[in-house]
Every structure is written in C-alpha cells, then in structure tokens.
N, C-alpha and C positions, 0 to 999 in steps of 0.2 A: 504494500499499500504506500510505503514511502518510496521504495526503489523506482516505481514506474510513474510517480506523480510528476506532472510538468511544472509544479510549483513547490513552494516550501511546505504546503499543507499535504497530508496524506490523501490518497484516493479514498473514496467511500467504499464500503464493502459491496454495495450495489454495483459500482463501476467495475470492480474486480470480478464479481460473480457473473455479470453480463459480458464482460470482456471489452468494454468500450470506455475509453477515457474521454470524458465529456469536456474537460477543460473549464477555465474560469467562466467564460461567457456562455457556455453551452451552445455555441455556434457551430459552424461547419469545422470539422477537424482539419488540422494541417497534415501535411505528409508526415511530419515527425510524430504527431499524435497517432496517426493510423499505424505507423510502424511499431510504436510503443504498445498500442492496443493489441496488435497481432502477437507480438512477443509475449506480452503479459497473458493473453488468452492461451497461448500454447503452453506456457509454464503452468498456468492454473489447471488446465486439462491434464497435464502430466501428473501434477500433484494429486488431483482428485482421483485419477486412474490408479495411482499407487495406493491411495487410501482405500479405494473400493476393493482392490485386489487383496490388500492386507486384511480387510474385514472378511472377505469371502473365503480366503485361502489360509489365513492365519500366518504365523511367522515361520512355519515349518517349510522344509524344502519341497515337500510334495503336496499338491492340493488335497483338501479334505473331500472325502467321498460322502461324508455325512452332512446333509443339509442342516441338521440340527445344531451342528457346531457353528456354522455361519449365521444361523438365526440367533443363537445365543450371543455371539460376538456383536451382531448388529444391534440387538437389544441393549447390550452393555454400552456400546458406543453412543446410542441415542440417550440412555440414562445419563452418561457423563456429559454429553453435550448440553443437556437441559439443566445441569447443575449451575448454580451461580458461582463464578470464579471469585477467589479471594481478591484478585486484582485484575484490572482491565488495562488495555494498552493505552498509553497517553495519546490524546487527541483522536483516538479511534473508538474506544469503548469496547463493549462485549461483542465478539464476533458471533454471528448466528448461522453462517453458511454451513459450518460442519454439521449442525443439527438437522439442516435440511437434507444434506447428503446422507447422513446416518438414517434419517427417517425414510428416505427413498429406498435405501438398501433393505431396511427392516421390512417395509411393506412388500417389496419384491420377494424377499425370503419367506414371509408369511404366506404370500400367495403361492409360491412354489412349494412350501411345506404342505399346504392344504391340497394342492394339486397332485402331489405325490402319493397321497393316501387313496 
C-alpha cells in the first residue's frame, strides 16, 4: 500500500484489492499509474494465489486428499481474520481483504464438502 502509492499517502485497501491506483484527483490514469497498477495487481494475485494454495494444501509437501483438512484450515483462517488485531497499520487501519479471501475459500470448501457426500 505504501510501495505502489504515487504520493506520500498509502493506497487504500480497495485500490489494492481492485488493482487500480486511482491517484489524487481520481481522473484518467497516467502511463506511470497504469504500469504501477499492473505491477501491483500481478503481485497481489501472486500473493493471494499463494495464500489460497496454503489454505487448501497446507504447508506439507504433498496436497491433502482430505477435503475436511482444507475446510478446517479455511474455517480457522476465517476465524483469525475476523478477530480484532491488537494493533493496526499506521495511516491504513485494519485490513479486511484477507477475511474476504478466507470466506470465499471457506464457502467453496463447504460447498465441495457437501457435494462430496
């Protein structure tokens, strides 16, 4: 949020989650802002993919064959994401996007768990 900001203020979580740097005026983005947005979006997608795979497969070397393990991990991640942190990031506040990612994985795993029966 600080790294890709075009100003001294960090980007909003929405800008990062959507992958679009809006800039100060919210007007048409410059070539530089478009490049930064693309780079930021690619990095965010890599980070989210890593997180999703970690939840689904765990930290082991081989993927889990048991859907219940992935469901349990996704529920645990959602519970942790919903807890209030003791401290928040300066000028940013509490981040919410991890809770949305964890909830989406949890819902997908619940759906798959019920579909497997």
